[in-house]
N, C-alpha and C positions, 0 to 999 in steps of 0.2 A: 504493500500500500504506500502510495506517495504522500509525503508530508508537504502539504501546501501552505503551512503556516509561515508567516513572514519571518525572515531572519532577524534576530534582535539587532538593535543598534549596537555597534562596536565602538568602544573607546580605548584608544591606545595611549597608555599613560607612562610617565617616567618610572625609573626603578623604584620598586616598593620600599627599598631600604632608605630612600631619601625622605620618606614621610615619617615624622616623629610618631612614637606610640600614642601620643595624645591627639593626633590629628583626627578630625571627625570622619575622614575617609575610612579609618580603621573600624569605626562602628559599623559602617556599611558592610565591610567585609565580614565582620562577625555574624551578620544576619543574612548574608548571601550564601549561595551554594558554591563550594569550591569545585572547580573543574580541573581536569588534567593540565599539567603545566604546558605552556605553549613555547614559542620561540624565544631565543635569547638575543638581545641586541638589535641594532638598527637593521642590518641586512637580513638577519634572521626573521625579523618581523615583516619586512617587505616580502620576503620569499613565502612567508606564511599566508599573507593576504593575496599575493600575486605570484603563484608558483610558475616558474619557468623551467623547462626541461633540463637545460644545461647551466643553471644558475642565472643570476641577473647580470646581463651585459650593460652595466650602468653607463658606460661611455656612449654606446650606440643609442641607448634610450634617451639620454639627456641631450645628445646632439640632435636627434630627430625632433625632440620636443622644442628645442630652441630654434632650429633652423630648417628642419624638415628635409635634410639631404643625406641621411645616414644609411639609406638602403643599399648604396652601391659600394660599400667598403667595410673593412674591419676597423674598429676604433679602440682607442685606449685613452682614458682620462689622464690628463697631465696638469693637475690643478696646482695653482700657485700655493707655496707653502713656506712656513718659517721653521727652520731647524736651528738648534743651538747646542754647541759642544759643552760637555761637562767632564768631570773627572773620570767617568766610566764609559763615555762614548758620545754620540751625537743624538739628540732627542728631537722628535717631531712635536712641535708645540702648537701649531695651527695649520689648517689646510682648508682652502676653498672659501674662507670667510675673512679675507684680508683687507676689505674696504678699499678696493682699487677702483679707480675710474677707468673708463675704456681707454683713454689716452695713456694712462700709466701702464695698463696691461699691454697695449700695443708697443709701447716703448721698451718695456722689459722683454717682450717676446722677440723683438727685432734681431738682437744678436744671437738668439737661441735657434732661430729657424735654420741657419746654415748647418748647425751642429746636427740637428735631426735630419735635415735634407741629405747630408752626406751618408746618413745611415738608411736612406730610402724611405723616410717618413716625412709627413707634412704637418707642421704645427699650426693648428687653427685656433683662433681666439673666439670662442662661441659666445662668451660673455666675460665681463671682467674677472669673475671668480671661477669660471668654468672653461678650461682649455682642453683641447682634444688633439690627439695624434691620429691622423689618417694613415692607416697601416697598409703595407703591401698585402694583398689577399692571401698570399702563400705563407706568410710569416706565422709560425707557431709561437704563441705567447706563453711565457711562464706564468705561474700563479703569483699575482701581486696582492699584497694585503690591502684591505680597505682602510681608509683613514681611521675609522673607529677602533680598529685592531691595533694601530700603531701609535696613536696619540699618547704622548708622554713617555714613550718607551724608546729604547735604543734603536736608532735607524737601521743599523746593520742587521739586527735580528729579523727584520721584516723585508729586507731586500732579497731578490732572487739569488740563490746560491748556485754553486757548481759552474761548469763550463757554459751552460746556457744563460746563466745570470751574469757572466762576466761582462758582456757587451753593455748590459743595462747599467751595471755599476759604474762602468767607465763613462757612459753617457751622462749619468747623474753627476759624476764628479766634474765633467766639463761644464755642465749647466751651473753648478754651484760656484765654480771659479769665475765664470762669466758674470754671474749676478752679484758677486761679493761686493764690488765697488761700483755697481751701476748707479748713475746719478739719481734715478728714482728712489733707490734705497737710501742714498745720502740725504735726500730731502725728507723721506719718511722718518728716518732717525731724528732729524732736526725737529720734526713735528711730534715726536714722542710715540711714533707708530713702529711696530715691528717690521723688519725688512722682509721682502720676498726673496729669500736666498736659496730656494730649491723648488723643485716640482715634485708632486707625489703622483706616481703612476699606478693606476688601478682600474678595475672594472672593464677589462678588455672583452672584445667579442663582436659579433655581428648582430644587427637588429633582428629580433625574433619576428616571425610572420604574424604571430598573435600572442597575446598574454591572456591567461584565464583568471577568473576571479568569481567568487560567489557574492561579492558586494554589488550593490546597485548604485552606489555613489560614494564619494570621498570628500572630506573637508580637510584641507592641509595647506601648508606653505612650503612643503618640502619638494624640491624640484624633481628628484627621482621618483617619489611617490606619485606626483602629478603626471610624470611621463609614463609610468606604468598604467595608471588609471586611463590615460588617453589611449594607450595602445590596447587596453582591454575594452575600450568603447563604453565606459561608464561615465556618469555625470561627475563633474568636479566643481567645487566651490572654494573660493579663498576663505581662509580661516578668519572669522570675525565673530563678534558677539551675536550678531543677527543670524549668521549661518549656523552657529552651534545651537542657539536657542531653537531653531527650526529643524534640527537634525531628526531624521525619521528612521524607522526600521529598515534594516538592510544597508545603512550608510556606515562609514567609518569616520570617526572624529579623531584626527591625529593630534595628540598633545604630548607625544613622547619626548619632544625636544624642549619642553617648557621647564622652567625652574620651579622649585617648590613655591617660591614667592609668587610667581605668575599664577600657579595653580590656585593658591589661596586667595589672591587679590582679584583675579579675573574670571577663572573658569569654574571654580568650585561651586559658586551659587547656581550657575547654569546647569552643571551636572546634577545637582540636587533637584532642580526643577524637572529635568528630563527623567530622572529616576522615579519621580512620583507618578508619571503618566505612561511610561513604557518600559518594557524589559530591556536590560542592557547587559552586555558582556564587557567586563573590565579586564583588559589585558595589559600587564605591566612589561616594560622593556626588560625586566629581570626574569620574565618567564611566567610569573604567577597569573592565574586566570580565575575569575569569579563570574557567576551568573547572578544578577540582581533583578528581581521582579518587584513591581510597585508594592505588593502586599508584604514583602519582606521587611519593610520598615516596622511592621507590627510585631516582629519577633524580638520584643524587648528583653526577653529572658536570655537571649544569646549575648553574653558579655565577654566570654573568654576568647582569646585569640585562637585562630584556626590554622 
């Protein structure tokens, strides 16, 4: 027998550990039904909501979303990044959110294009914070770590290793040397901004013919999530107070990138109102999942943590 009941509203939230034990969200969870754990982290969550047969080719999806020309090539993200040496290595401190203007991005990229060109790649500036490498179709790409896996950690541990990774490590070294004294970075340091002194390579692959999902719509500000939703041919809305208040069954409300302060000040009252009138699945970036129905608020006797 087919279940024709509507899929609950999905809310994707930050790591549960970031919410204090006294946070009222915890009371919700005490009264809700615990589900099997779901995905961990950002890319795990995206793959959960938008499964792709060979993983998520983030570069091709974001290039297609931004400029609509990704179908004829293989792509690799080359996002502007900030790395910093310390006593134990070199750490990735920021990636893809460097507050660049398009003029700054183009200026930084100009001396880098011949480096990649000599290696048979074309460096494309799709947006100030999203750069892409158009790859030769025959190139086999190694596994590159996503930014979320490498942030704050030693760069070397997340670079491709072995003979296949040697050319990529050499390319990144050339990039870092070229960017080190770039005039844009000199100006950024003078303004108290971190330098763009490296690129982070990740998300390689070709544009999938289709992306599947059981969602009917998504509310988000995340570029890759929006690209996946567009490829899956579902409705999308920018995240705003109005769109979250109107979120309906079958939709995903993406809040996993928000701070706990943002959750408390902006989104928590709206989630409370939504929970009073419709069933919700709460999925945390740390993997925990709960089903909350409107009548669960009457389970006042459930006070212990679950």
